[in-house]
C-alpha positions as CSV (number, residue, x, y, z in Angstrom):
1,X,0.1,-0.1,0.0
2,X,1.3,3.5,-0.8
3,X,1.9,5.3,2.4
4,X,1.3,8.8,0.8
5,X,2.5,12.0,0.0
6,X,4.1,12.8,3.2
7,X,6.2,10.1,2.5
8,X,6.4,9.5,-1.3
9,X,7.9,12.9,-3.0
10,X,9.3,13.2,-5.8
11,X,12.9,12.5,-4.7
12,X,14.3,9.0,-4.1
13,X,12.3,7.6,-0.9
14,X,13.2,4.2,-0.2
15,X,14.2,1.3,2.2
16,X,11.7,1.7,4.8
17,X,11.3,0.2,8.1
18,X,8.5,0.5,10.3
19,X,8.4,-0.1,14.2
20,X,7.4,-2.9,15.5
21,X,4.1,-0.9,16.8
22,X,3.3,0.0,13.4
23,X,3.4,4.0,14.5
24,X,6.5,5.2,13.0
25,X,8.0,5.0,9.7
26,X,12.0,5.1,9.2
27,X,13.2,5.7,5.4
28,X,16.2,7.3,3.5
29,X,15.5,10.3,1.3
30,X,17.8,12.5,-1.1
31,X,14.8,15.1,-0.8
32,X,16.1,19.0,-0.7
33,X,16.9,20.4,2.8
34,X,19.1,17.6,4.2
35,X,22.3,17.3,5.7
36,X,23.9,15.0,2.9
37,X,23.6,13.3,-0.6
38,X,20.9,10.6,1.4
39,X,19.5,11.1,4.6
40,X,17.4,9.0,7.2
41,X,13.5,10.2,7.9
42,X,11.1,9.1,9.9
43,X,7.4,9.9,9.8
44,X,4.7,9.0,12.9
45,X,1.0,8.1,13.1
46,X,-1.4,7.9,16.1
47,X,-3.1,4.6,15.3
48,X,-2.7,2.1,12.3
49,X,-5.4,3.1,10.9
50,X,-4.3,6.5,10.5
51,X,-2.5,8.3,7.7
52,X,1.1,8.8,8.0
53,X,2.3,12.5,9.4
54,X,5.0,14.6,7.5
55,X,8.5,13.4,7.2
56,X,10.9,14.6,9.3
57,X,14.5,14.8,9.2
58,X,16.6,12.9,11.9
59,X,18.7,15.7,12.4
60,X,22.6,16.0,12.5
61,X,23.2,13.6,14.9
62,X,22.1,10.9,12.5
63,X,22.7,12.5,9.1
64,X,26.0,14.1,8.1
65,X,27.1,15.6,4.7
66,X,27.3,11.7,3.5
67,X,25.3,9.3,2.6
68,X,23.4,7.6,5.4
69,X,20.5,5.2,4.5
70,X,19.3,2.0,5.0
71,X,17.7,2.2,8.3
72,X,16.6,-0.3,10.2
73,X,14.3,0.1,13.6
74,X,15.0,-2.6,16.8
75,X,11.6,-4.4,18.1
76,X,12.0,-2.3,21.0
77,X,12.4,1.0,19.1
78,X,15.3,1.6,21.1
79,X,18.3,0.9,18.3
80,X,18.8,2.1,15.1
81,X,21.2,0.5,12.9
82,X,22.0,2.0,9.4
83,X,24.4,2.0,6.3
84,X,27.0,5.3,6.3
85,X,29.6,6.1,4.2
86,X,30.6,8.9,6.9
87,X,34.1,9.1,7.9
88,X,35.7,6.9,10.8
89,X,34.3,3.8,9.0
90,X,36.5,0.7,8.0
91,X,35.5,0.6,4.5
92,X,33.5,3.0,1.7
93,X,30.2,2.1,3.6
94,X,29.7,0.7,7.3
95,X,26.8,-0.2,9.5
96,X,26.8,1.8,12.2
97,X,23.7,2.0,15.1
98,X,22.5,4.5,17.6
99,X,20.7,4.3,20.9
100,X,18.0,5.8,22.9
101,X,16.8,5.1,26.8
102,X,13.2,5.6,25.6
103,X,11.4,5.9,22.7
104,X,11.0,9.7,23.8
105,X,14.5,10.3,24.0
106,X,16.7,11.7,21.2
107,X,19.3,9.3,20.2
108,X,22.8,9.2,21.1
109,X,25.5,9.9,18.8
110,X,25.8,6.8,16.3
111,X,28.7,4.1,16.8
112,X,30.4,2.2,14.3
113,X,29.9,-1.5,15.0
114,X,33.6,-2.0,14.6
115,X,35.8,-4.2,12.5
116,X,34.4,-7.7,13.1
117,X,31.1,-7.0,11.3
118,X,32.8,-3.7,8.9
119,X,35.5,-4.6,6.6
120,X,37.5,-2.6,4.1
121,X,34.4,-3.6,1.8
122,X,30.8,-2.1,1.7
123,X,28.1,-3.4,4.0
124,X,24.7,-2.3,4.3
125,X,21.0,-3.0,4.4
126,X,21.3,-4.2,8.2
127,X,18.2,-6.3,9.8
128,X,17.8,-7.5,12.8
129,X,15.8,-10.0,14.5
130,X,13.1,-9.4,16.6
131,X,15.1,-10.7,19.9
132,X,18.5,-8.2,18.9
133,X,20.6,-11.2,18.8
134,X,20.9,-11.6,14.6
135,X,22.1,-9.4,12.3
136,X,21.7,-9.8,8.8
137,X,23.2,-7.7,6.3
138,X,24.7,-7.1,2.6
139,X,27.5,-6.7,0.8
140,X,28.3,-5.1,-2.2
141,X,30.2,-3.5,-5.0
142,X,33.5,-4.6,-3.8
143,X,32.5,-8.0,-2.2
144,X,33.8,-9.4,0.9
145,X,36.5,-12.1,1.0
146,X,34.6,-15.5,1.2
147,X,31.3,-14.6,-0.5
148,X,30.0,-15.8,-4.0
149,X,30.0,-12.3,-5.6
150,X,28.9,-8.6,-5.0
151,X,25.7,-8.4,-3.3
152,X,26.0,-11.6,-0.7
153,X,24.2,-11.9,2.3
154,X,25.9,-12.3,5.5
155,X,24.9,-12.9,9.3
156,X,26.2,-12.5,12.4
157,X,24.8,-14.0,15.7
158,X,25.5,-12.9,19.6
159,X,24.8,-14.9,22.7
160,X,23.1,-12.3,24.5
161,X,22.6,-8.5,23.8
162,X,25.6,-7.3,25.6
163,X,28.1,-9.4,23.5
164,X,30.0,-8.0,20.5
165,X,29.0,-8.6,17.3
166,X,31.3,-12.3,16.6
167,X,32.4,-12.5,12.8
168,X,29.8,-12.9,10.2
169,X,29.3,-15.6,8.1
170,X,28.0,-15.8,4.3
171,X,24.7,-17.4,4.0
172,X,26.1,-19.3,1.3
173,X,25.5,-20.5,-2.1
174,X,21.7,-21.3,-1.6
175,X,21.0,-17.7,-0.7
176,X,23.8,-16.0,-2.6
């Protein structure tokens, strides 16, 4: 279903992630007025039956002059994972994460997931399991070693939420 004109603009609007309660819509856009080429936005609605409100840029804590895109919101609405080409990464594109204490708090300064998940290659399209312990992502362009070609899917699973992410594994030739 088309989410309507408050989300869909004449620009490139893509890569949606909707909160578990269905009331917050995260997406990327290259619409005018952002901080970089591609920024992360959100729209909210009061109930699942309501239309989406206006798109709001997530601001300079999340968005930079680089590409910030591919948002994925955790099931508890307290962690936002995304891809960025900002400085401080390990490759051209890395996966970053920001947290907040409650749904009403502001997002913290994003942190890079580190050199175990991110590499000298390009990581993008993060997808987090509802329990927050399994992370899927895709490489693209310059593929990671151990893959089958550009655009492979990878996963990493941690035992508990406070554990660091272990070395990702390729999902294999039936998927890739």
